PDB file of N, CA, C and O in Angstrom:
ATOM      1  N   UNK A   1       7.929  -0.090 -15.612  1.00  0.00           N
ATOM      2  CA  UNK A   1       7.993  -0.162 -16.993  1.00  0.00           C
ATOM      3  C   UNK A   1       9.101  -1.965 -17.006  1.00  0.00           C
ATOM      4  O   UNK A   1       8.955  -2.908 -17.783  1.00  0.00           O
ATOM      5  N   UNK A   2      10.271  -1.807 -15.659  1.00  0.00           N
ATOM      6  CA  UNK A   2      10.688  -2.886 -15.475  1.00  0.00           C
ATOM      7  C   UNK A   2      10.028  -3.805 -15.616  1.00  0.00           C
ATOM      8  O   UNK A   2      10.270  -4.706 -16.419  1.00  0.00           O
ATOM      9  N   UNK A   3       8.651  -3.733 -14.541  1.00  0.00           N
ATOM     10  CA  UNK A   3       7.672  -5.211 -14.643  1.00  0.00           C
ATOM     11  C   UNK A   3       7.359  -5.412 -16.112  1.00  0.00           C
ATOM     12  O   UNK A   3       7.082  -6.563 -16.447  1.00  0.00           O
ATOM     13  N   UNK A   4       7.360  -4.548 -16.959  1.00  0.00           N
ATOM     14  CA  UNK A   4       6.741  -4.764 -18.203  1.00  0.00           C
ATOM     15  C   UNK A   4       8.156  -5.560 -18.644  1.00  0.00           C
ATOM     16  O   UNK A   4       7.645  -5.985 -17.608  1.00  0.00           O
ATOM     17  N   UNK A   5       8.529  -5.755 -18.778  1.00  0.00           N
ATOM     18  CA  UNK A   5       9.837  -5.571 -19.734  1.00  0.00           C
ATOM     19  C   UNK A   5      10.752  -7.355 -18.997  1.00  0.00           C
ATOM     20  O   UNK A   5      11.462  -8.184 -19.565  1.00  0.00           O
ATOM     21  N   UNK A   6      10.355  -7.277 -17.887  1.00  0.00           N
ATOM     22  CA  UNK A   6      10.714  -8.288 -16.485  1.00  0.00           C
ATOM     23  C   UNK A   6       9.060  -9.566 -18.097  1.00  0.00           C
ATOM     24  O   UNK A   6       9.309 -10.441 -18.926  1.00  0.00           O
ATOM     25  N   UNK A   7       7.799  -8.944 -17.725  1.00  0.00           N
ATOM     26  CA  UNK A   7       7.138  -9.441 -18.740  1.00  0.00           C
ATOM     27  C   UNK A   7       7.121 -10.059 -19.482  1.00  0.00           C
ATOM     28  O   UNK A   7       6.630 -11.187 -19.466  1.00  0.00           O
ATOM     29  N   UNK A   8       7.642  -9.532 -20.359  1.00  0.00           N
ATOM     30  CA  UNK A   8       7.872 -10.266 -21.975  1.00  0.00           C
ATOM     31  C   UNK A   8       9.269 -10.650 -22.112  1.00  0.00           C
ATOM     32  O   UNK A   8       9.573 -11.016 -23.248  1.00  0.00           O
ATOM     33  N   UNK A   9      10.413 -10.661 -21.036  1.00  0.00           N
ATOM     34  CA  UNK A   9      11.657 -11.831 -20.670  1.00  0.00           C
ATOM     35  C   UNK A   9      10.269 -13.592 -20.597  1.00  0.00           C
ATOM     36  O   UNK A   9      10.080 -14.600 -21.278  1.00  0.00           O
ATOM     37  N   UNK A  10       9.735 -13.018 -19.444  1.00  0.00           N
ATOM     38  CA  UNK A  10       9.335 -14.290 -19.619  1.00  0.00           C
ATOM     39  C   UNK A  10       8.265 -14.226 -20.200  1.00  0.00           C
ATOM     40  O   UNK A  10       7.739 -13.364 -19.497  1.00  0.00           O
ATOM     41  N   UNK A  11       7.336 -14.532 -21.136  1.00  0.00           N
ATOM     42  CA  UNK A  11       6.712 -14.185 -22.191  1.00  0.00           C
ATOM     43  C   UNK A  11       7.282 -14.787 -22.889  1.00  0.00           C
ATOM     44  O   UNK A  11       6.813 -15.596 -23.688  1.00  0.00           O
ATOM     45  N   UNK A  12       8.231 -14.556 -22.755  1.00  0.00           N
ATOM     46  CA  UNK A  12       9.598 -15.319 -24.814  1.00  0.00           C
ATOM     47  C   UNK A  12      10.166 -16.639 -24.136  1.00  0.00           C
ATOM     48  O   UNK A  12      10.437 -17.556 -24.912  1.00  0.00           O
ATOM     49  N   UNK A  13      10.430 -16.892 -22.448  1.00  0.00           N
ATOM     50  CA  UNK A  13      11.110 -17.812 -22.479  1.00  0.00           C
ATOM     51  C   UNK A  13      10.105 -18.989 -21.630  1.00  0.00           C
ATOM     52  O   UNK A  13      10.465 -20.163 -21.544  1.00  0.00           O
ATOM     53  N   UNK A  14       8.678 -18.437 -20.970  1.00  0.00           N
ATOM     54  CA  UNK A  14       7.368 -19.922 -21.068  1.00  0.00           C
ATOM     55  C   UNK A  14       6.438 -19.315 -20.497  1.00  0.00           C
ATOM     56  O   UNK A  14       6.194 -19.289 -19.291  1.00  0.00           O
ATOM     57  N   UNK A  15       5.544 -18.489 -21.886  1.00  0.00           N
ATOM     58  CA  UNK A  15       5.000 -18.245 -21.985  1.00  0.00           C
ATOM     59  C   UNK A  15       3.614 -19.004 -21.760  1.00  0.00           C
ATOM     60  O   UNK A  15       2.592 -18.724 -22.387  1.00  0.00           O
ATOM     61  N   UNK A  16       3.687 -19.789 -20.994  1.00  0.00           N
ATOM     62  CA  UNK A  16       2.505 -20.578 -20.558  1.00  0.00           C
ATOM     63  C   UNK A  16       2.164 -19.964 -18.760  1.00  0.00           C
ATOM     64  O   UNK A  16       1.146 -19.844 -18.077  1.00  0.00           O
ATOM     65  N   UNK A  17       3.168 -19.785 -18.618  1.00  0.00           N
ATOM     66  CA  UNK A  17       4.099 -19.514 -17.287  1.00  0.00           C
ATOM     67  C   UNK A  17       3.063 -18.128 -17.072  1.00  0.00           C
ATOM     68  O   UNK A  17       2.022 -18.081 -16.416  1.00  0.00           O
ATOM     69  N   UNK A  18       3.710 -17.056 -17.841  1.00  0.00           N
ATOM     70  CA  UNK A  18       3.571 -16.019 -18.580  1.00  0.00           C
ATOM     71  C   UNK A  18       2.121 -15.118 -17.694  1.00  0.00           C
ATOM     72  O   UNK A  18       1.997 -14.145 -16.951  1.00  0.00           O
ATOM     73  N   UNK A  19       0.871 -16.579 -18.594  1.00  0.00           N
ATOM     74  CA  UNK A  19      -0.022 -16.270 -19.164  1.00  0.00           C
ATOM     75  C   UNK A  19      -1.099 -16.685 -18.000  1.00  0.00           C
ATOM     76  O   UNK A  19      -2.247 -16.478 -17.606  1.00  0.00           O
ATOM     77  N   UNK A  20      -0.086 -17.306 -17.777  1.00  0.00           N
ATOM     78  CA  UNK A  20      -0.461 -17.753 -15.736  1.00  0.00           C
ATOM     79  C   UNK A  20      -0.859 -16.585 -15.323  1.00  0.00           C
ATOM     80  O   UNK A  20      -1.997 -16.121 -15.384  1.00  0.00           O
ATOM     81  N   UNK A  21       0.498 -15.909 -14.722  1.00  0.00           N
ATOM     82  CA  UNK A  21       0.709 -14.716 -14.476  1.00  0.00           C
ATOM     83  C   UNK A  21      -0.002 -13.787 -14.782  1.00  0.00           C
ATOM     84  O   UNK A  21      -0.165 -12.973 -13.873  1.00  0.00           O
ATOM     85  N   UNK A  22      -0.471 -13.590 -15.657  1.00  0.00           N
ATOM     86  CA  UNK A  22      -0.730 -11.916 -15.925  1.00  0.00           C
ATOM     87  C   UNK A  22      -2.841 -13.223 -15.961  1.00  0.00           C
ATOM     88  O   UNK A  22      -2.731 -13.988 -16.919  1.00  0.00           O
ATOM     89  N   UNK A  23      -3.645 -13.355 -15.552  1.00  0.00           N
ATOM     90  CA  UNK A  23      -4.685 -14.055 -15.070  1.00  0.00           C
ATOM     91  C   UNK A  23      -5.007 -13.828 -13.450  1.00  0.00           C
ATOM     92  O   UNK A  23      -5.838 -13.126 -12.873  1.00  0.00           O
ATOM     93  N   UNK A  24      -3.428 -15.221 -12.728  1.00  0.00           N
ATOM     94  CA  UNK A  24      -3.665 -14.401 -11.546  1.00  0.00           C
ATOM     95  C   UNK A  24      -3.633 -12.782 -10.859  1.00  0.00           C
ATOM     96  O   UNK A  24      -4.288 -12.208  -9.990  1.00  0.00           O
ATOM     97  N   UNK A  25      -2.824 -12.518 -11.501  1.00  0.00           N
ATOM     98  CA  UNK A  25      -2.585 -11.228 -11.384  1.00  0.00           C
ATOM     99  C   UNK A  25      -3.665 -10.560 -10.062  1.00  0.00           C
ATOM    100  O   UNK A  25      -3.578 -10.874  -8.875  1.00  0.00           O
ATOM    101  N   UNK A  26      -4.742  -9.499 -10.710  1.00  0.00           N
ATOM    102  CA  UNK A  26      -5.888  -9.555 -11.196  1.00  0.00           C
ATOM    103  C   UNK A  26      -6.214  -9.861  -9.525  1.00  0.00           C
ATOM    104  O   UNK A  26      -5.772  -9.477  -8.442  1.00  0.00           O
ATOM    105  N   UNK A  27      -7.079 -10.628  -9.936  1.00  0.00           N
ATOM    106  CA  UNK A  27      -7.496 -12.327  -8.776  1.00  0.00           C
ATOM    107  C   UNK A  27      -5.795 -11.800  -7.531  1.00  0.00           C
ATOM    108  O   UNK A  27      -5.996 -10.676  -7.072  1.00  0.00           O
ATOM    109  N   UNK A  28      -5.077 -12.111  -7.279  1.00  0.00           N
ATOM    110  CA  UNK A  28      -3.624 -11.871  -5.890  1.00  0.00           C
ATOM    111  C   UNK A  28      -4.685 -10.133  -5.824  1.00  0.00           C
ATOM    112  O   UNK A  28      -5.412 -10.122  -4.830  1.00  0.00           O
ATOM    113  N   UNK A  29      -4.778  -9.122  -6.511  1.00  0.00           N
ATOM    114  CA  UNK A  29      -4.351  -7.706  -6.209  1.00  0.00           C
ATOM    115  C   UNK A  29      -5.912  -7.256  -5.444  1.00  0.00           C
ATOM    116  O   UNK A  29      -6.076  -6.363  -4.612  1.00  0.00           O
ATOM    117  N   UNK A  30      -7.335  -8.518  -6.236  1.00  0.00           N
ATOM    118  CA  UNK A  30      -8.403  -7.503  -5.441  1.00  0.00           C
ATOM    119  C   UNK A  30      -8.339  -8.660  -4.211  1.00  0.00           C
ATOM    120  O   UNK A  30      -9.296  -8.426  -3.474  1.00  0.00           O
ATOM    121  N   UNK A  31      -7.502  -9.928  -3.664  1.00  0.00           N
ATOM    122  CA  UNK A  31      -7.521 -10.681  -2.566  1.00  0.00           C
ATOM    123  C   UNK A  31      -6.482  -9.355  -1.676  1.00  0.00           C
ATOM    124  O   UNK A  31      -6.422  -9.488  -0.453  1.00  0.00           O
ATOM    125  N   UNK A  32      -6.241  -8.976  -1.875  1.00  0.00           N
ATOM    126  CA  UNK A  32      -5.631  -7.942  -1.153  1.00  0.00           C
ATOM    127  C   UNK A  32      -6.054  -6.933  -0.605  1.00  0.00           C
ATOM    128  O   UNK A  32      -5.934  -6.500   0.541  1.00  0.00           O
ATOM    129  N   UNK A  33      -6.540  -6.593  -1.454  1.00  0.00           N
ATOM    130  CA  UNK A  33      -7.180  -4.933  -1.616  1.00  0.00           C
ATOM    131  C   UNK A  33      -7.827  -5.203  -0.274  1.00  0.00           C
ATOM    132  O   UNK A  33      -7.174  -4.534   0.526  1.00  0.00           O
ATOM    133  N   UNK A  34      -8.531  -5.678   0.202  1.00  0.00           N
ATOM    134  CA  UNK A  34      -8.933  -5.668   1.556  1.00  0.00           C
ATOM    135  C   UNK A  34      -8.381  -4.944   2.773  1.00  0.00           C
ATOM    136  O   UNK A  34      -8.825  -4.025   3.461  1.00  0.00           O
ATOM    137  N   UNK A  35      -7.117  -5.760   2.815  1.00  0.00           N
ATOM    138  CA  UNK A  35      -5.391  -5.615   3.441  1.00  0.00           C
ATOM    139  C   UNK A  35      -5.433  -4.316   3.382  1.00  0.00           C
ATOM    140  O   UNK A  35      -6.173  -4.130   4.348  1.00  0.00           O
ATOM    141  N   UNK A  36      -5.185  -3.193   2.952  1.00  0.00           N
ATOM    142  CA  UNK A  36      -4.853  -2.422   1.890  1.00  0.00           C
ATOM    143  C   UNK A  36      -5.519  -1.507   2.257  1.00  0.00           C
ATOM    144  O   UNK A  36      -5.053  -0.585   2.927  1.00  0.00           O
ATOM    145  N   UNK A  37      -7.020  -1.602   1.803  1.00  0.00           N
ATOM    146  CA  UNK A  37      -7.592  -0.076   2.826  1.00  0.00           C
ATOM    147  C   UNK A  37      -7.278  -0.270   5.106  1.00  0.00           C
ATOM    148  O   UNK A  37      -7.117   0.629   5.931  1.00  0.00           O
ATOM    149  N   UNK A  38      -7.329  -1.912   5.318  1.00  0.00           N
ATOM    150  CA  UNK A  38      -7.364  -1.536   6.127  1.00  0.00           C
ATOM    151  C   UNK A  38      -6.118  -0.658   6.979  1.00  0.00           C
ATOM    152  O   UNK A  38      -6.390   0.191   7.827  1.00  0.00           O
ATOM    153  N   UNK A  39      -4.836  -1.001   6.618  1.00  0.00           N
ATOM    154  CA  UNK A  39      -3.763  -0.148   6.767  1.00  0.00           C
ATOM    155  C   UNK A  39      -4.287   0.643   6.808  1.00  0.00           C
ATOM    156  O   UNK A  39      -4.687   1.163   7.849  1.00  0.00           O
ATOM    157  N   UNK A  40      -4.518   1.105   5.492  1.00  0.00           N
ATOM    158  CA  UNK A  40      -4.808   3.056   5.187  1.00  0.00           C
ATOM    159  C   UNK A  40      -5.580   3.260   6.649  1.00  0.00           C
ATOM    160  O   UNK A  40      -5.217   4.201   7.356  1.00  0.00           O
ATOM    161  N   UNK A  41      -6.748   2.293   7.143  1.00  0.00           N
ATOM    162  CA  UNK A  41      -7.500   2.533   8.409  1.00  0.00           C
ATOM    163  C   UNK A  41      -6.549   2.696   9.865  1.00  0.00           C
ATOM    164  O   UNK A  41      -6.749   3.558  10.720  1.00  0.00           O
ATOM    165  N   UNK A  42      -5.542   1.709   9.905  1.00  0.00           N
ATOM    166  CA  UNK A  42      -4.827   1.563  11.198  1.00  0.00           C
ATOM    167  C   UNK A  42      -3.874   3.069  11.073  1.00  0.00           C
ATOM    168  O   UNK A  42      -3.881   3.985  11.895  1.00  0.00           O
ATOM    169  N   UNK A  43      -3.198   3.009   9.986  1.00  0.00           N
ATOM    170  CA  UNK A  43      -2.598   4.002   9.230  1.00  0.00           C
ATOM    171  C   UNK A  43      -3.419   4.925  10.299  1.00  0.00           C
ATOM    172  O   UNK A  43      -3.441   4.911  11.530  1.00  0.00           O
ATOM    173  N   UNK A  44      -4.147   5.807   9.238  1.00  0.00           N
ATOM    174  CA  UNK A  44      -4.922   6.259  10.184  1.00  0.00           C
ATOM    175  C   UNK A  44      -5.460   6.977  11.623  1.00  0.00           C
ATOM    176  O   UNK A  44      -5.430   8.176  11.904  1.00  0.00           O
ATOM    177  N   UNK A  45      -5.940   5.902  12.402  1.00  0.00           N
ATOM    178  CA  UNK A  45      -6.062   5.853  14.223  1.00  0.00           C
ATOM    179  C   UNK A  45      -5.000   5.944  14.531  1.00  0.00           C
ATOM    180  O   UNK A  45      -4.843   6.664  15.517  1.00  0.00           O
ATOM    181  N   UNK A  46      -3.724   5.322  13.928  1.00  0.00           N
ATOM    182  CA  UNK A  46      -2.452   5.708  14.007  1.00  0.00           C
ATOM    183  C   UNK A  46      -1.796   7.244  14.059  1.00  0.00           C
ATOM    184  O   UNK A  46      -0.791   7.640  14.650  1.00  0.00           O
ATOM    185  N   UNK A  47      -2.750   7.959  13.212  1.00  0.00           N
ATOM    186  CA  UNK A  47      -2.097   9.681  13.450  1.00  0.00           C
ATOM    187  C   UNK A  47      -3.217  10.331  13.985  1.00  0.00           C
ATOM    188  O   UNK A  47      -3.230  11.561  14.037  1.00  0.00           O
ATOM    189  N   UNK A  48      -4.342   9.527  14.468  1.00  0.00           N
ATOM    190  CA  UNK A  48      -5.361  10.514  14.886  1.00  0.00           C
ATOM    191  C   UNK A  48      -4.598  10.380  16.700  1.00  0.00           C
ATOM    192  O   UNK A  48      -4.308  11.306  17.457  1.00  0.00           O
ATOM    193  N   UNK A  49      -4.495   9.255  16.865  1.00  0.00           N
ATOM    194  CA  UNK A  49      -3.519   8.926  18.517  1.00  0.00           C
ATOM    195  C   UNK A  49      -2.600   9.786  18.064  1.00  0.00           C
ATOM    196  O   UNK A  49      -3.449  10.594  17.687  1.00  0.00           O
ATOM    197  N   UNK A  50      -1.443  10.381  17.735  1.00  0.00           N
ATOM    198  CA  UNK A  50      -0.742  10.834  17.941  1.00  0.00           C
ATOM    199  C   UNK A  50      -0.701  12.219  18.135  1.00  0.00           C
ATOM    200  O   UNK A  50      -0.231  12.840  19.089  1.00  0.00           O
ATOM    201  N   UNK A  51      -1.608  12.906  16.453  1.00  0.00           N
ATOM    202  CA  UNK A  51      -2.977  14.166  17.059  1.00  0.00           C
ATOM    203  C   UNK A  51      -2.410  14.509  18.809  1.00  0.00           C
ATOM    204  O   UNK A  51      -1.678  15.095  19.607  1.00  0.00           O
ATOM    205  N   UNK A  52      -3.513  13.539  18.495  1.00  0.00           N
ATOM    206  CA  UNK A  52      -4.283  13.522  20.553  1.00  0.00           C
ATOM    207  C   UNK A  52      -3.283  13.419  21.660  1.00  0.00           C
ATOM    208  O   UNK A  52      -3.759  13.831  22.717  1.00  0.00           O
ATOM    209  N   UNK A  53      -2.162  13.040  21.746  1.00  0.00           N
ATOM    210  CA  UNK A  53      -1.138  13.014  21.987  1.00  0.00           C
ATOM    211  C   UNK A  53      -0.294  13.832  22.303  1.00  0.00           C
ATOM    212  O   UNK A  53       0.476  13.760  23.261  1.00  0.00           O
ATOM    213  N   UNK A  54      -0.389  14.726  21.461  1.00  0.00           N
ATOM    214  CA  UNK A  54       0.930  16.072  20.985  1.00  0.00           C
ATOM    215  C   UNK A  54      -0.239  17.402  21.190  1.00  0.00           C
ATOM    216  O   UNK A  54       0.273  18.506  21.004  1.00  0.00           O
ATOM    217  N   UNK A  55      -1.823  17.418  21.569  1.00  0.00           N
ATOM    218  CA  UNK A  55      -2.712  17.964  21.344  1.00  0.00           C
ATOM    219  C   UNK A  55      -2.318  18.887  22.149  1.00  0.00           C
ATOM    220  O   UNK A  55      -2.334  20.090  21.886  1.00  0.00           O
ATOM    221  N   UNK A  56      -1.734  18.114  23.738  1.00  0.00           N
ATOM    222  CA  UNK A  56      -1.830  19.557  25.245  1.00  0.00           C
ATOM    223  C   UNK A  56      -0.388  19.854  24.818  1.00  0.00           C
ATOM    224  O   UNK A  56      -0.159  20.794  25.580  1.00  0.00           O
ATOM    225  N   UNK A  57       0.589  19.708  24.204  1.00  0.00           N
ATOM    226  CA  UNK A  57       2.012  20.601  24.302  1.00  0.00           C
ATOM    227  C   UNK A  57       2.107  21.549  22.805  1.00  0.00           C
ATOM    228  O   UNK A  57       3.077  22.232  22.477  1.00  0.00           O
ATOM    229  N   UNK A  58       0.773  21.372  21.988  1.00  0.00           N
ATOM    230  CA  UNK A  58       1.078  21.920  20.669  1.00  0.00           C
ATOM    231  C   UNK A  58       0.416  23.345  21.540  1.00  0.00           C
ATOM    232  O   UNK A  58       1.039  24.407  21.530  1.00  0.00           O
ATOM    233  N   UNK A  59      -1.069  23.178  22.358  1.00  0.00           N
ATOM    234  CA  UNK A  59      -1.271  24.480  22.971  1.00  0.00           C
ATOM    235  C   UNK A  59      -0.679  24.597  23.843  1.00  0.00           C
ATOM    236  O   UNK A  59      -1.324  25.304  24.617  1.00  0.00           O
ATOM    237  N   UNK A  60      -0.401  24.516  23.970  1.00  0.00           N
ATOM    238  CA  UNK A  60       0.928  25.515  25.042  1.00  0.00           C
ATOM    239  C   UNK A  60       1.835  25.801  24.989  1.00  0.00           C
ATOM    240  O   UNK A  60       2.694  26.036  25.838  1.00  0.00           O
ATOM    241  N   UNK A  61       1.784  25.862  23.054  1.00  0.00           N
ATOM    242  CA  UNK A  61       3.625  26.165  23.520  1.00  0.00           C
ATOM    243  C   UNK A  61       2.790  27.188  22.479  1.00  0.00           C
ATOM    244  O   UNK A  61       3.633  27.866  21.893  1.00  0.00           O
ATOM    245  N   UNK A  62       1.421  27.542  22.039  1.00  0.00           N
ATOM    246  CA  UNK A  62       1.135  28.967  21.247  1.00  0.00           C
ATOM    247  C   UNK A  62       0.362  29.824  22.169  1.00  0.00           C
ATOM    248  O   UNK A  62       0.073  31.020  22.149  1.00  0.00           O
ATOM    249  N   UNK A  63       0.052  28.612  23.185  1.00  0.00           N
ATOM    250  CA  UNK A  63      -0.233  30.158  24.517  1.00  0.00           C
ATOM    251  C   UNK A  63       0.666  31.416  25.564  1.00  0.00           C
ATOM    252  O   UNK A  63       0.402  32.419  26.228  1.00  0.00           O
ATOM    253  N   UNK A  64       2.277  30.278  25.036  1.00  0.00           N
ATOM    254  CA  UNK A  64       3.928  30.371  25.576  1.00  0.00           C
ATOM    255  C   UNK A  64       3.925  31.086  24.942  1.00  0.00           C
ATOM    256  O   UNK A  64       3.915  32.295  25.175  1.00  0.00           O
ATOM    257  N   UNK A  65       3.941  30.183  23.273  1.00  0.00           N
ATOM    258  CA  UNK A  65       5.517  31.229  22.788  1.00  0.00           C
ATOM    259  C   UNK A  65       4.401  32.247  21.932  1.00  0.00           C
ATOM    260  O   UNK A  65       4.809  33.233  21.319  1.00  0.00           O
TER     261      UNK A  65
END
């Protein structure tokens, strides 16, 4: 909601800049999308490595506890 209000203020103060922002925002979002996907993949790999690292301790806790 705050982004929309800021856009309206920008549209009132400088409407050409608001139109440029309206056109460029989806393009920039599309350009950054592969980096978000890469970040998700790297986060998943780190979680997998962490799970493999703690697996022996969880197995011992299950056997002894």
